[in-house]
Structure formats: C-alpha cells, structure tokens
C-alpha positions, 0 to 999 in steps of 0.5 A: 325265389321259385318254389316248384310245382307239383301237378295233379296226375293227369287222367285224361289229355288237356284241351288245347289252348285258346288265347282268347282273354289271356294276355301275355304273362311273362311281365307279372310272374317269373317261371321254371317248368315243373310237372302234371294235372286234370282237364275239363269242359266250356260254357253259357249263361246264368249269372254267367260268362265264360273262355280263354286260354291255357299253358305250364311254368312254376311262379312266383307272382310279382303284383300289378295294378290292374284297371277297372277291377272290383277290388281295385283302388281299394280305399279301406284299411286292412280290418273287417267290421265285427268277427273274422269271416268263416270262408270254405271251398269245396269241390263238390265231383257233380255231388259224387260219391266215393267210389261214385254210385248211380244216384247223387248227393248234391243237395245233401252236400250243399246242406253239409257244407252250409249247416254251420252257417258259415260266411262264404263258400265257394263251390266248384263242378257244380251241375249247371242245373244246380245253380238255380237251386243252390239259395233254396238249399242253402239258405244263403245269397248264391252267385253263380258263373257257368264255365261249360255248357250242357251239351243239351239244349237245356240243363234240366234235361241234362239232369234227368239223363244223368239221374239214370248214372251219376257214376257214369255221365257228368259234366259232359251231359249237365255242364259245370259251373262254379258258385259262391254261396255269402250268409244273407247277413253280408251284403254283396256289393260287386260281381265279376266273371273273367275267363281264365282258359276255356271252360274256365271262369274266375267268379269274383264276389265283393263282400261290403266292408269285405273283401274280394273272395275269387272262386275259381276251378283251374283245368289240370295238365300242361296249363295249370299253371298257366291258368293259375297265374291268370287267376292271380293276375285278374283277381286285381289289388287290394283285400284278396281271398282266392279259393278253389281248386288249384289242381296244383301240389305244394310247395309254391308261393304266390307273393303277398299271400297267406302259405297254400295247405301242405298236401292240397289241390284245394286251396284259399289264399288271402292277401292283406288281411290276417287269416289262420291257417286253412285246413281240410275237414277229415274223411268222416266229416264228409261222410253221411249214411255212410257215403263219402261225399265228393274226391275233394275234402272241403278246405276252410279257414277264417279271415279278419 
C-alpha cells in the first residue's frame, strides 16, 4: 500500500548528495516518485557526530533487523512503568519569530516548551552555541548533536555576530544542531548518532524501562524521502518513537508505526507502544508578548 508524498515547497536548491553512510535502501522500501520541500547545512562535535547521502520517492517501509544499534533485541514487553510519557517535538527556527526580528527568543522558547514538565522534548534548528545552555534553561537532561558546524571557528563568536540581526543571520554563521531534552526523573541508558545525509544526523536516546526516542531533521527537496527512509531504517527494531521535522506532507504510511499528524511536516511516530493521536499547539500557545515563536508549531502525544 503506497501513499503519495507531498514535499514542502523549496525556497532554495537542495544540496548534492554524498553517499557516505547510507546504504542502498531498495531492499527495505517500496518507492514511487512524489513532489518537493527545503534545504540546509554540516557539522562538528559536542555530544555529536554527522554526515551521509540524499534523494526522493514515496514509501512504505519494510522492517528488517539491523545489528549493533541501541534498541535491538529489546527484551522489554510493550508497556512502560508508571504513567505515560508526554513527548513533544519543536523546530525552533533558530529562535526566530514570525516574522523574524532582529533579536531571537531562544531561551523563551525552551522555557515555554518545558514549562509543563514534559518527559521528552525533541528540538531541531538549534544554534550550536545554544547546545551547552539547554540544561540550564530547561532544568532537564540535554543530549545534543551537531549537523552543521558554524562557519567561524568559535560557535560563541557566531552567536555574537547573529546578535546583530537574527532575522538575516542564521545557521550559516551559528551552525545548526538538534537536541533531546529528558526529564531528570528518567535515566538515560544509551545514546547514538547516525548520519542520514550531508549536515543531517539522527540522534537516539534510550530511556531506562522506556523506548528509544529518535530525533531528526530531514532536508527538504528531492532528498527528503530518501533521508526519511534512512531515519526509519537506522532507528532499528523494537519499541520506538521517531520525532522531528520530516519536511514531507502527509498522507504517507510507515509500516508498523502510528499515523502521522495530518497537515503537518513535524511528526511523532510510535511503534510497539500505545499512544494518543498527535496534536499541534495552536498559534496562541506559542505566542509570547505578542510574538509568534518559530515558523513551526510544537507537536506532542502521550506514549504508554
């Protein structure tokens, strides 16, 4: 059963693919062609790693066991200890508002998205300089990965330069990462980072007595479908949550996973555990002092 992909409209040309860490996916995925999405930048280190290849299509993923990954041979049953996990994802747009202004609201965004004590928050488009500040701002464990390193030698110098005008100067100067925040009541028992494309990385965090949560940001345009297939394949087997910016519009189906949120490129997909339907925040919930924070709405669901 193949479902049609609609890609996000593309504001800039997609980058030439590097086929480094991505194997041929033909054996895993049935494909037909679809339409178009977005593009972006590569990386360095911090709690970090990155790189790989790209392309396009339409899919149903056929699961196959991968070896040596956090989450393989998972012996736990399909349930969580205690109450369900509130899991949230948000593309921070580098702390910008809509429309962008000279200043950023990154700390305000972190405080807002963690204010009601969620269990896990997956963040995309995080400036590299901010990765080391997330624990202080959120009060949660923070695990990060750099996808695109800053052009300047110092991420902090990049921060000072973008302070001149955040609306104009973004990831080209500051670099870009993703991060997963985990409430301190949960123990993190495993981390992993896998390249899914140039400047794109899959960040996996394993919770004790819980699922593997994989955070990602797919590049838009012709490469979006291939990178999304890579995300699903690399995530491996077992109880799993994948959360991030897919840069593809539903409808589509990924075999074994929960249904995507209609009308959204930001998704949380769950396998092997019960979950509520995903919901997106209304615009008013992400408005602070009259400013609409980010060009993406947070998406959330409860697992377990």
